[in-house]
C-alpha positions as CSV (number, residue, x, y, z in Angstrom):
1,M,59.4,90.1,110.3
2,K,62.1,92.3,112.1
3,R,65.5,92.5,110.5
4,T,68.4,94.1,112.8
5,V,71.5,95.1,111.0
6,V,74.8,94.9,112.9
7,V,77.3,97.6,111.6
8,K,80.8,97.1,112.8
9,M,82.5,100.8,112.8
10,R,86.3,100.8,112.3
11,N,88.4,103.9,112.7
12,L,91.1,104.9,110.4
13,S,94.6,104.1,111.9
14,N,97.1,105.1,109.1
15,E,96.6,106.2,105.2
16,M,98.8,106.3,102.4
17,K,98.3,108.0,98.8
18,M,100.5,107.7,96.1
19,M,100.3,108.2,92.3
20,I,103.0,106.8,89.5
21,P,103.0,106.9,85.9
22,S,101.3,104.0,84.0
23,K,104.9,102.3,83.1
24,S,105.6,98.7,83.7
25,A,109.0,99.3,85.9
26,N,106.7,101.0,88.1
27,E,104.1,98.0,88.9
28,G,107.0,96.8,90.9
29,Y,107.5,99.8,93.1
30,A,103.8,100.1,93.9
31,R,103.3,96.6,95.1
32,I,106.4,97.1,97.2
33,A,105.1,100.8,98.4
34,V,102.2,98.7,99.5
35,A,103.7,95.7,100.9
36,S,105.8,98.2,103.4
37,F,102.7,100.4,104.2
38,I,101.0,97.6,105.4
39,A,103.9,96.1,107.1
40,Q,102.8,98.0,110.7
41,L,100.0,95.6,110.9
42,D,102.9,92.6,111.6
43,P,101.2,90.1,108.7
44,T,102.4,87.0,107.6
45,V,104.4,86.3,105.5
46,E,101.8,84.7,103.3
47,E,99.3,87.6,104.1
48,I,102.2,89.7,102.9
49,A,102.6,87.8,99.6
50,D,99.3,87.7,99.1
51,I,98.8,91.7,99.4
52,K,101.8,92.0,96.8
53,T,100.3,89.7,94.5
54,A,96.7,91.5,94.4
55,V,98.4,95.0,93.5
56,S,100.6,93.7,90.9
57,E,97.4,92.1,89.2
58,A,95.4,95.6,89.6
59,V,98.2,97.9,88.6
60,T,98.9,95.3,85.8
61,N,95.7,95.7,84.5
62,C,95.6,99.3,84.8
63,I,98.7,99.5,82.5
64,V,97.9,96.8,79.9
65,H,94.1,97.5,79.6
66,G,93.2,100.7,81.5
67,Y,96.0,102.9,79.2
68,K,97.0,99.9,76.2
69,D,99.4,102.4,74.3
70,T,99.6,105.7,76.2
71,I,100.6,106.6,79.6
72,G,98.2,107.7,82.2
73,K,98.6,108.2,85.9
74,I,97.5,105.5,88.2
75,Y,96.4,106.5,91.9
76,I,96.9,103.9,95.0
77,N,96.0,104.3,98.3
78,A,96.0,102.0,101.2
79,K,94.1,102.6,104.7
80,I,94.7,100.7,107.9
81,Y,91.9,100.3,110.2
82,D,92.0,99.9,114.2
83,D,90.1,96.3,113.5
84,G,92.9,95.4,111.6
85,T,91.5,95.6,108.0
86,A,94.0,96.8,104.8
87,A,91.6,98.4,102.5
88,I,93.8,99.0,99.2
89,T,92.1,101.4,96.3
90,I,93.8,101.1,92.9
91,K,92.1,103.6,90.4
92,D,92.9,105.0,86.7
93,T,91.2,107.2,84.4
94,G,91.8,105.0,81.1
95,C,89.3,103.6,79.0
96,G,87.1,101.6,81.8
97,I,85.4,98.4,81.1
98,P,82.3,97.9,79.0
99,D,80.8,94.6,81.3
100,I,82.6,94.2,84.4
101,K,80.5,91.1,85.1
102,K,82.8,89.8,81.9
103,A,85.7,91.0,82.8
104,M,85.9,89.1,86.2
105,E,84.8,86.0,84.2
106,P,88.4,83.7,84.9
107,L,90.3,83.4,81.3
108,F,88.8,86.3,79.7
109,T,91.3,89.1,77.9
110,T,90.9,92.1,76.1
111,G,94.7,92.1,76.3
112,G,95.4,89.5,73.3
113,S,97.3,85.9,73.6
114,D,100.0,86.8,75.4
115,R,97.4,87.6,78.5
116,A,96.3,84.8,80.7
117,G,92.5,86.5,81.5
118,L,93.4,85.6,85.5
119,G,94.0,89.2,86.5
120,F,90.6,89.7,89.0
121,A,90.2,85.8,89.5
122,V,94.2,86.2,91.0
123,M,93.2,89.3,93.4
124,G,89.6,87.6,94.4
125,S,91.2,84.4,95.5
126,F,94.3,86.4,97.6
127,M,92.2,88.9,99.3
128,D,89.0,89.0,101.4
129,K,87.3,91.3,99.6
130,L,87.3,92.6,95.9
131,R,85.1,95.3,94.3
132,V,85.4,96.9,91.2
133,R,83.5,100.1,89.7
134,S,83.9,101.3,86.0
135,K,82.7,103.3,83.7
136,V,83.5,103.3,79.8
137,G,86.2,106.5,78.8
138,V,86.1,107.7,82.4
139,G,88.5,104.5,84.4
140,T,88.8,101.7,86.7
141,T,88.7,101.6,90.8
142,V,89.7,98.4,92.0
143,T,89.4,98.2,96.0
144,L,91.2,95.4,97.5
145,E,90.7,94.2,101.3
146,K,92.2,92.0,103.7
147,Q,91.8,91.1,107.2
148,I,95.3,90.7,109.0
149,E,95.1,88.5,112.0
150,K,96.5,89.5,115.3
151,R,99.1,87.7,116.5
152,E,100.6,87.4,120.2
153,R,103.9,88.6,120.1
154,K,106.5,86.6,121.8
155,G,109.6,88.2,124.2
């Protein structure tokens, strides 16, 4: 049986890149910066809240788990495509995740009793796509995607 695969091509419309130190104070800045950039797609309040929450979780994971008790760099790249897709990549060069499948299980944490272990579950529930790549000693890259529906403007 012959299968036909349809590949949807999309073109990059805009992109932003930033680097922040892995300090807790920068988590809020990262989420607002990404939300401000994505705002050009005219998302709903709910869509922008979803993106802000997912970015916050990913950046917090870099701070708490990736760099633990050290300060490192967090790289954030946000892209907007002509089909309305927002793609956000958050990367650290910290300790990496030994078992991604285990780390993505709800309630699993290496952060102690003050952590809920819901970061990846939250990211996955608020975004359309979540991809995690990691290598021990090299770092972790989280890619988040959300389709922003085009709306008719009145007036």
